[in-house]
C-alpha positions in Angstrom: -16.8 -20.4 1.9 -14.9 -17.1 2.3 -11.6 -16.2 0.7 -9.0 -13.4 1.1 -10.1 -10.1 -0.2 -8.2 -8.8 -3.3 -5.2 -6.6 -2.6 -6.5 -3.5 -4.4 -10.1 -3.8 -3.5 -12.1 -1.7 -1.1 -11.4 -4.3 1.7 -14.5 -3.8 3.9 -16.8 -3.7 0.8 -15.2 -6.9 -0.4 -16.0 -8.6 2.9 -19.6 -7.3 2.8 -20.1 -8.6 -0.7 -18.8 -12.1 0.2 -21.1 -12.3 3.2 -24.2 -11.1 1.3 -23.3 -13.6 -1.4 -23.0 -16.4 1.1 -26.5 -15.5 2.4 -27.9 -15.4 -1.1 -26.4 -18.9 -1.8 -28.1 -20.3 1.4 -24.8 -20.8 3.2 -26.2 -18.6 6.0 -29.8 -18.4 7.0 -31.7 -16.1 9.4 -30.6 -16.6 12.9 -27.2 -18.0 12.0 -24.2 -16.5 13.8 -21.2 -15.2 11.8 -17.7 -16.3 12.7 -16.0 -14.2 15.4 -14.1 -11.1 14.4 -10.8 -12.9 15.0 -11.8 -15.8 12.8 -13.0 -13.5 10.0 -9.7 -11.6 10.1 -8.1 -15.0 9.3 -10.7 -16.0 6.7 -10.5 -12.7 4.8 -6.9 -11.9 5.5 -7.7 -8.4 6.7 -7.4 -6.4 9.9 -9.9 -6.3 12.6 -10.7 -2.6 11.6 -11.8 -3.8 8.2 -14.0 -6.5 9.7 -15.6 -4.0 12.1 -16.3 -1.6 9.2 -17.9 -4.4 7.2 -20.1 -5.4 10.1 -21.2 -1.8 10.6 -22.2 -1.7 7.0 -24.1 -4.9 7.1 -25.8 -3.8 10.3 -26.8 -0.5 8.6 -28.2 -2.4 5.6 -30.3 -4.5 8.0 -28.5 -7.7 7.1 -27.2 -8.5 10.5 -27.8 -7.7 14.2 -24.8 -7.2 16.4 -25.3 -8.4 19.9 -22.6 -7.0 22.1 -20.7 -9.8 23.8 -22.4 -12.4 21.7 -21.6 -11.8 18.1 -23.3 -10.9 14.8 -26.4 -12.8 13.7 -28.1 -12.9 10.3 -31.5 -11.1 10.1 -34.6 -12.2 8.3 -34.8 -10.2 5.1 -38.5 -9.2 4.9 -40.0 -6.9 2.4 -39.1 -5.1 -0.8 -37.4 -2.2 1.1 -34.8 -4.5 2.6 -34.1 -6.3 -0.6 -33.8 -3.0 -2.5 -31.4 -1.7 0.0 -29.1 -4.7 -0.3 -29.4 -4.8 -4.0 -28.4 -1.2 -4.3 -25.3 -1.9 -2.3 -24.3 -4.8 -4.5 -24.8 -2.6 -7.6 -22.4 0.1 -6.5 -19.6 -1.6 -8.5 -21.7 -1.5 -11.7 -21.2 2.1 -12.6 -20.9 2.9 -16.2 -17.4 2.8 -17.8 -18.0 6.4 -19.1 -18.7 7.7 -15.6 -15.8 5.9 -14.1 -13.3 7.3 -16.5 -14.7 10.8 -16.2 -13.9 10.5 -12.5 -10.5 9.0 -13.2 -9.6 11.9 -15.4 -10.4 14.4 -12.7 -8.7 12.5 -9.9 -5.6 11.1 -11.6 -4.7 14.3 -13.6 -4.7 16.1 -10.3 -2.9 13.3 -8.5 -0.1 13.2 -11.0 0.2 17.0 -10.7 0.6 16.8 -6.9 2.9 13.7 -7.3 5.2 15.6 -9.6 5.4 18.4 -7.0 5.7 16.2 -3.9 7.2 12.8 -4.8 10.4 11.9 -3.0 13.2 10.2 -4.9 12.2 6.9 -3.3 8.7 7.3 -4.7 10.1 7.8 -8.2 12.4 4.8 -7.8 9.4 2.7 -6.8 7.4 3.9 -9.8 10.4 3.0 -12.1 10.6 -0.4 -10.4 6.9 -1.1 -11.0 7.3 -0.2 -14.7 10.4 -2.4 -15.0 8.6 -5.4 -13.4 5.7 -5.0 -15.8 8.0 -4.9 -18.8 9.7 -8.1 -17.8 6.4 -10.0 -18.0 6.1 -11.7 -21.4 2.8 -13.5 -20.9 -0.1 -11.1 -21.8 -2.5 -13.3 -19.8 -0.5 -13.0 -16.6 -2.6 -11.8 -13.7 0.5 -9.9 -12.4 -0.1 -7.3 -15.2 -3.3 -6.1 -13.6 -1.6 -5.9 -10.2 1.3 -3.9 -11.5 -1.1 -1.6 -13.3 -3.0 -1.0 -10.2 0.1 -0.6 -8.1 1.4 2.0 -10.5 -1.6 4.2 -10.3 -2.0 3.7 -6.6 1.7 4.7 -6.0 1.2 8.0 -7.9 -1.7 8.8 -5.5 0.3 7.7 -2.5 3.2 10.0 -3.5 0.8 13.0 -3.3 0.6 12.6 0.4 -3.2 12.9 0.4 -4.8 10.1 2.2 -8.3 10.9 1.1 -7.2 10.8 -2.5 -5.7 7.4 -1.9 -8.9 6.0 -0.5 -10.8 7.3 -3.6 -8.3 5.7 -5.9 -8.5 2.4 -4.1 -12.3 2.4 -4.7 -11.9 3.3 -8.4 -9.4 0.5 -8.9 -11.9 -1.9 -7.3 -14.7 -0.8 -9.5 -12.5 -1.2 -12.6 -10.9 -4.4 -11.5 -12.5 -7.0 -13.8 -12.4 -4.7 -16.9 -8.8 -3.8 -16.2 -7.8 -7.4 -16.2 -9.7 -8.2 -19.4 -8.3 -5.1 -21.2 -4.7 -5.9 -20.4 -5.2 -9.1 -22.4 -6.0 -7.1 -25.6 -3.1 -7.8 -28.0 -0.6 -4.9 -27.9 -2.2 -3.0 -25.1 0.2 -4.3 -22.4 3.1 -2.8 -24.3 1.3 0.5 -24.9 0.2 0.8 -21.3 3.8 0.2 -20.0 5.1 2.7 -22.5 2.5 5.2 -21.3 3.6 4.6 -17.7 7.3 5.1 -18.6 6.4 8.5 -20.2 4.5 9.5 -17.1 7.4 8.6 -14.8 9.8 10.6 -17.0 7.6 13.7 -16.7 7.5 13.2 -12.9 11.3 12.9 -12.7 11.6 16.2 -14.6 9.1 17.8 -12.2 7.1 18.9 -15.3 3.6 19.1 -13.9 1.9 20.1 -17.2 3.6 17.3 -19.2 2.8 14.7 -16.5 -0.9 15.7 -16.6 -1.1 15.6 -20.4 0.6 12.2 -20.5 -1.7 10.8 -17.8 -4.8 12.0 -19.7 -3.5 10.5 -22.9 -2.9 7.2 -21.1 -6.4 7.2 -19.6 -7.9 8.0 -23.0 -6.0 4.9 -24.5 -7.2 2.7 -21.7 -10.8 4.0 -21.8 -11.0 3.2 -25.5 -9.7 -0.3 -25.0 -12.1 -0.9 -22.0 -15.0 0.3 -24.1 -14.1 -1.9 -27.1 -13.8 -5.0 -24.8 -17.0 -4.2 -23.1 -18.9 -3.7 -26.4 -17.5 -7.0 -27.6 -18.6 -8.8 -24.5 -22.1 -7.2 -24.7 -22.5 -8.3 -28.3 
């Protein structure tokens, strides 16, 4: 029924989405008890903290009732207000591509600026390793490409030393997840993206904050255009 949450997803949100989906599919009905926290940690391959965050969200949405010492139970969803509240949560990940990239430009241009200032030599070496691993993949349909792409952008944010910024980036990567995978399959884009990453790392190594920002913005512009073209094609 449940499966491990994606590596670069917002973990607690991933758990919430799967539980709500299970309810929608009729796998859980009102009054049913969810698995124990320990069992859910195993099912979703996440920590107990993630499970507790997810349960708090579900409780806040009115989806479950937590009975201390007994467990979490599915509520009866009654009325348009409850349905609307759950639907609005599920639609969080449906933000427009334009809005997402506007936010990425703000966050990632500043992230690469701080990264250039604060990155340790080990951080730069890890960025170089990620780029090298991506270059070695010859299959444009390999799912590893999406993982390396996400790892690269997340590593830049981690190297800033700002934990709040990292959390924001994880959420953005989650929202862009499906489109990022599809876009990296566009012929020629894999090579272009990796070359962009190489140029960004080079600017970081030189501690050139202005150049690093410009290269990041050019990279995001290239990816944005590719995402938009794929999305338009899918819609048509």
